[in-house]
Structures are given as structure tokens and as C-alpha cells.
N, C-alpha and C positions, 0 to 999 in steps of 0.2 A: 808649763806648756810642753817643754821638752820631755819631761818624765811621762806625761800623759801620752804624748805622741809615740814615745818608745814603747810604752805598755800596749797601746793599741796595735802597734806593728807586731809585737810579740804574740798577742792574741790572734790577730789575723793570720799569722804564719801558722800557728797551732791549728786553727780551725781549717785552714786550707789543706794542711797535711792530712788531718783526719778525714776531711771530706774526700780527698782522693782515695784514702784507704777504704772508706765505705763504698765509694763508686766502683772500685776495683773488685771488692768482695761480692757485690751484688750485680755486676755487669749492668749498671743503671742506664736507662734511657732517659729521655726528657719528659717522662710521664709526670702528669700533675698529681695523680692519685696512685695509691698502691694497686688498685684494680686495673688501672691503665698499664702500670708496669708489669703486673702479673700476666695480662693478656699478651703484651709484647714479648715477654719472657717465654710464655707457652708457645707462641708462634715460632720463635727462634729455635727452641728445643724440638718442637715437632718436625721441623725441617731436618734437623740432625737425626732424629729418631727414624723418620721415613727412610732417609738415606742409609743409615746403618742396617735397618731391617732389610732393605732391598739388596745390599751387598751380602748380608749373611744368607738370605734365601738363595741368592745366585750361587754361593758356594755349595749349598746343599743340591741344587740343580746340577751343578758340574759333577758332584759326587754320584748322582743318579745316572748321568750320562756315561760316567766311567764304568759304573756297574753294568750298564747296558752293553758295552763293548767287551768288557773283560770279566765280569762276574754276574752272569744272568740270573743266578739263583737269588741274589739280593736286590735285583731290580724290581721296583714297584711302579708300574705305570700310573696308578691312581695318585701316588705321592707326587710324581712329576707334574701331573695335571693340576693338583692342589697348589704346588709351588708356583707354577706359571700364572694361575689365577691371582694368587697373593701378589706376585711380582707386578702384574698388570695393575692391580688395585693400588699398590704402593706408588707406581709411576703416575697414575691418575691423581692420587693424593698429593704428590709433590707439585703437580701442575696446578691443582686447585689452591694449594698453599700460597702460590704466588699471585693469586687473583684477589680482588677486593673481598670476595666472599670468604676466602681462607684467612685473610687478615682480620676480618670482622668477627668471625665465628671460630676461634681456635678450639673452643670446647667441643663443637661438633667434629672437628677434625681429629681431636683426641680420641673420641669414641670410634670414629672410622678406623683410625690407626689400630686401636686396641681389638675391635671386633673382627677386623680383616684378618688379623694373625691368629686370634683365638677361636673364632667361630667357623671360619672357612674349613679347617680340618674336621670340625663337628658335622658340618653339612656332608662332607665326604663319608663319614662313618654312618650318618643317617641314610644316605643313598644306599649304603650296604646293608641296611636293616639293623644296625647296631647303635648303641649309645655307649660310648667309651670316653670317660674323662681323660684329659690329657695331662700327664704329670711332667710333660716337657714344655710344650708351648705355653700353657697357662702360667706356671711359676716364672718362666723366663720372661714372658711379657709383663707380668705384674711387677717383678723386680726391676726390669729395664725402665718401665714407666716411672716407678718410684725414684729411680736413680736419675734419669734424664729430665723428668718434668715433676719435680718434687713440690708442686704447689696445688692448691685447691683439692683437698682430700675427698670431698663429696663426689667429684668427677671420677676419681679412681674407684670409689665404691660402686658408682653406677655402672662403670665399665665391667667390674667384676661380677655384679649382680646380673648384668645382661647375659654373661656367659653361662652362669648357673641356671637362669631362667630358661634359656634355650635348651640346656642339657636336660633339665627336668621336664620342660614342656614338650619337647620332641618325643620323649619316652611315652608320655600320656597320649599325645595326639596321634602318634603313628605306631603306637604299641611296639616300640623297639626293644630289642633284646639288650639288656644291661650287661656289659662286659667290663670287668675290673682291669686296670692297666697291667697288673701282675698277678700271678697265681697265688702268691703268699699274702696279697693285700685284701683286707676286708673293707666293707663299706664304711664301718665306723673309723677305721684308720684313715681312709681316703677323706672322709669328712674332716677329721681333726687336722690332717695334713694341709688341706686347702684353707681351712679356717685360720690356722696360725700363720700361713704365708700371707693371706689377705690382711690379717690383723697387723702384722709386723709392717707390711708395706704402707697401710693407711696410717699407722701411728707415726712412722718415720716421716711421711709426707706432711701430716698435721704439725709435727714439731718443727720441721723446716719452714713450713709456711708461716707459722707463728713468729719464728725467729726472723724470717725475711721481712715480715710486715713491721716488726719492731725496729729492725735496722733501717728500713725505708723511712719510717716516721722519724727516727733519729737523724737520718741523713737530711730530711726535709727541714727539721728543726735546726740542724747544724748549718745548712745552706742559709736559712733565714738569719741565724745568729752572725754568720760570716758576712752577709750583705749589710747587716746593721753595723758590724764592726768596720766594714769597709767604708760605709757612709760616715761614721764617726771619725775614722782616720782621714778621710777626704775633707771633712769639716775642719778638723784639727789642723790639717795641712793648709787649708785656705786661711784659717785664722792666723796661723803662724806667718804665712806669707803677707798677710795684711799688716803685720807688726814688723817683720824683718825683711830685708832683701833676700831674694831666693838663694844666692850663694852663701850668705850668712846663715840662713835657716838650715841649709844642708850641712854646713860645718858644725852647727850647734847640735843637730840631731846625732851626728856621727861621734862627736866628742863634746859633751856638755861641760864647758869650762869657760873661763874668761876669754873673750876674744878682743884683741886690740891690734889695729893695723895703722901704719903711718902712710900718709899720701903727701907727696911734695906739691902736687898741683890739683887744687880743688877750688870750686867756687861755692861760696856760702851766701844764701839769700835769706834775709829776714823781711817780713811784711807785716804791717799792722793796720787795722781798720781805724782811721782817725776818728777820735771822739766817740768811740763805741760805748764807753762807760756812760757818757751823757745820753747817748741814743737809747740806752736800755730803759730809761724812764719813760720813753714814748711808746714802748711796745710791751705787750704781755710776754712773760718769759717764754712760752711755747713758740709764739710768733717770732721772737728775737732769735731763738735757737734755730728755728726753721730757716730764716733768712741767712744766718751765718753758715748753716749747713749747705745751703744752695751755692753760696759763694765759694766755700772751701772745696766743695765737690767739683766745681768747675776748675779750680786750681789743681785739684788732684788729676784731673784729665789732662791738663796742660803738662804737668810733671811727667806723666806717662808718655805724652806725645813727644816731649823733648829728651826722654831718656834720663830724667833726673830721679833722685831719691828723696821722697818726702821724709823728713826726720820726725817732726811733731807739730802739733798745734797747742798753744798755751793761751787759753782764753780766745781773744781775737787776734792773736799773733800766729803767723804761719812761717814755718822754717823748711827750706829745701836746700839740697846740695847737689852739685854736679861733679863728675870725675871720680866717683866711687860708688859702690865698692869695687867696680871694675874700672880702672883708669882709662881715659880716652883723651885725645889731643884737643878736641873741640869743647872742652869743659867750660871755657870762658864764654864762647859764643852761646852755648846752651843755656847758661844761666842768664845771660843778657836777653836772649830771646824769650826766656821764661818771664822775666820782669816786664818786658814790653807787652807780652800777651796778657799778663795779669792786669795791667792797666786797661788794655782794650776790653777785656772780658768784664771788668767791673763797670766800665761805662755802659756797655751793652746791657748788663744786669739792671743798672739804674733806669735806663730807658724802658726796659721790659716791665719792671716792678714799680715804676714811679717813685723810686727812692733817691737818696742823695748821699750815697756812701762815698767816702774818699780813702785812699790808701797811701801809705808811706812805705817805701821800699829802700832797703840798704843792701849793698853787695860788697863783699871782699873776696879776694882770691889769694891763694897761698897754701902753705902746708897745714895739715890738720891730722889729728889722731881720731880714728873712728873705731867703735866697738860696742860690745855688749857686756855689761857688768851686772852683778847681783844674781839672785836665784828666784825672785818673784817679781812679776809685773815688769820684766825687763823690756828695754827698747834699744834700738840701734841709735846711738847718740855720737855727738862730735865734741872734741875738746881742742883747745889751742888758741893762740893769739888771733889767728884768722877769724875764728868763730866770735870772739869777743869784739873785734873790730867791726865785723858785719853787723852785729847787734847794735853797736854804737852808730854805724852809718844809718841805721833805720831810726833809732831813737832821737838822733840829732838831725834827722832829715826834714824834708818839707812835704806837706800834703800834696798828693798827686805827682810826686817826683821820685825818680830813682837815683839815689845818691851812691856813688862808688868811690873807692880809694884810688889814689894815684896809680898804684901798681896795677889795678884793674884797668884803668884808663890807658895805660901804656900798652897793655896786651890787646886791647879792643879798638884803639883809635883809628886803625887803618880801615875798619869795616863799619864803624858806628859813629854817629854824630853825638858830640858832647858839648856841654856848656860848663865852663869852669866856674865853680862856686867860690874858690879861693881858700883861705885859711879859716878853719873853725876850731874851736876848742873842744877837744873830745875828752870825756872823763876817763882818767886813768892813762891817757896817751899824750896829753898835752895838745899842741897845735898840729893839725893835719891839713894838707891840701886835698880837697875833694872835688869831684865832678858830678854833673847831673847827666845821666843818659837820656838822650832825646829820641833816638831812633836809629834805624839802619841806613847805611849809605849804599846806593846802587849807582855805580859810575859817577860817584861824587855828588849825587843828588840825594838828600836825606829823605828817608821814609819814616815819618813820625806816626805815633800811635793816635788813635781817635779818629 
């Protein structure tokens, strides 16, 4: 159990570390699918793209204003008008991005962003009766989009084709004069130049998109694996805490070795269903086990209520201890209250199920050694003379009675009602004076069970 729990912890830590790494690399949202994530990613990057484009256009506008005042030969009114139109479009685009429409349709916002920058200057040229391909705005826009929004390559291709369709279509429809961007440039060179720019941009977007999808799927698988490991770790932890006290389980996980502690003040209780072996002949095995499970489950609740530590069950015998693994002063009261409640609970169970079970309980108080030994199927167990005497108090006891040692009686006599049984011969101990616990005292008035 310890080795398994340790390995689960290591696997969980490894998966968590790598999950954070994937999340950081992909700037992951809480998207359920890759398409959802890609849409969210595009929206975020479009906001950045619109903002950068607006700032860059503003710098060119400032440059034109400077030319207007200080260098009129280089001032171009049509350029300023184009820049203002694009800037207004970018501002409108930023506003739309923050609306439900912009969030729902980032692909359309992508095309608006692209064509606003690339086609607006072409419209200016068309109004002047020319068709002039731009070797500045187009490549700059295509590379910027491939860098900022490197997903969904068909959208990039559509935005590029839209520019070329307008360029070629405007020539045909309006019989525009074709002007090459530079005197030395030929039509073939312009075609190859733009072709390779578009190919490189789309190829890089395609490769990144494929990588992002692969990492997203890996992240999803990693999240699922991490959740499974977490569930297994919690199940392992729960099983471990069902076997061992919490403090002992923590020590065993931190340092898997033999654990042994001495306690000077502890209360040990043994209980046994009287005549259970004979009763087994009256019931089918499943029915018998079910009845015993109901009884012991009630005892488990009582142990938890009184802050006791259940040690084990052996057949129809039940063993519980007080005062450990965390020592406390009321250990004797706790074990006495547990015994009285066990009697009461069994009587209630008999009334409810129409059965006639009887219980014999023995209690001893004193020093014990508690710990975990072995490497397989280990349990938290007790050793010492107090344990042996408690067992003898039960085995030499009386049905429906709680037999305790004289030491226990001396500790509890001020608060509980006892009946002296006298000397009895105890195997391995000789003659011992024992008492029968009858109930609690409240202002001198006994409160008995039943």
C-alpha cells in the first residue's frame, strides 16, 4: 500500500508538472475541444493585431502630418485619407471584437482585419485609375497574420485570395492601368514574389496549427490521465486511512519502516458475540455475515463518535483502543462509554431485527506498545500485558456484562457504577479481582444501559 501510494504520488506530480508546461506553451483556455480553443485563441490575438495595426498606422499618420508642416514635397493627402479610413475601421473592429458577434465569429473579424489593411490602399489606387500591387502592405500583413494568428491556414489563404481577386477584378471591371511597384520589376517577378510569400506564410501556419492541435490533444489526454491518477491516489489514501490511523498513515508514507510507539495510558476493549459459532448453524453464510456486518458497522460509528481507534475484528470478536495514537486524558472514560453504548446498540439491533444476540465485553487499562510491522497486509496492532489482560477480561467474562480490571475500576469509580465480581482465575495471570461496569453516575444516581 505504501509503495503504491508513493508511486501514485510521483506519477501525479509528474503529470501535474507537464500539464502546467503544456498549458503555458499553448496559453490554454477551458475549451472542451481544439476548435473551441482555436476560436478563443484567434479572438485574443485579433485584439492584439487590431491594436498593433492601429498604433502602427497612427505613427505613419504622424509622419505625414510632419511632412505637411516641414516637408510639403513628401506630403500625400491621399495617403493620409487612406490611413484615417483604416484607423477608423480598426477602431470599429476593436469595438466589434468585444461584442458577442466578435466573440462568436473571429473568422470574419480576421478577414475584416486583413482586407481593411490590404484592400483599402487598392481602392485608393482604383479611384486614381490605376491598379498597383503593394509590395509593402501585402507582405507585411500576410507575415503579421502568420506570426500573430498562426492557426487555421485556409482562412489565411482566403484573405490572400481576396486581395488578388480584387486586384485582378478591378483591372477588368474598370479597365485600370496596371502599374508595377518598381521600374525594375516585371510581372513574372511580382507573381513569384507574392506567390512565395503566401506559400511560406500558409505553410508556417499549417505546421503550427498541426502542432498546436497535437499538443492540445496531448494536454487533454494528460489531464484525463492526471484525473485518473488523482482518483486512484485518493482511493489509495482512503484505503490506507481505513487500515491505519491518519497520523500513522502519514508517517508510513513519509518513511516506510517499522513503527512502534509506547503509551503509558491506554484503554483496551475486547468484545465477542456470545455463542456466535452455534448461531452460524441457524443462518445461511451470506445472511450471517450481513448481520455481523451490521453490528460491527454500528460499533465502528461508536468508535468514531468516542474518538477511539478500531484495531481489528477476528471472526465475531471486536477490538478497539482509546488513548492512542494521540494520547488524551479521558481515555478511560472514552473506553467505558464505548462499552456501554455497544451494549445499548446491540439491544436496539435485536429489537429491530427480531434477533437475540448477546455480547461479552472486557476492558483493561494501562501501558501498551502500538505500531505497524511487516511489509505486506500490515495493520496497526497492539502488544503488551494490558492487551492480554483485556482479552482475558472478555473471555472470562459474562454474557451481556462488561468486565474490567481493578486498575480500570479505580480510575473510573468516581463517575461510573460498578458491581464487584470478586476473584476469578485468569489464565496466565492467576487470581484477579474484577468488576462489572453497570453504567454512569450522575450526581450519585446510576444511569444504566438498556
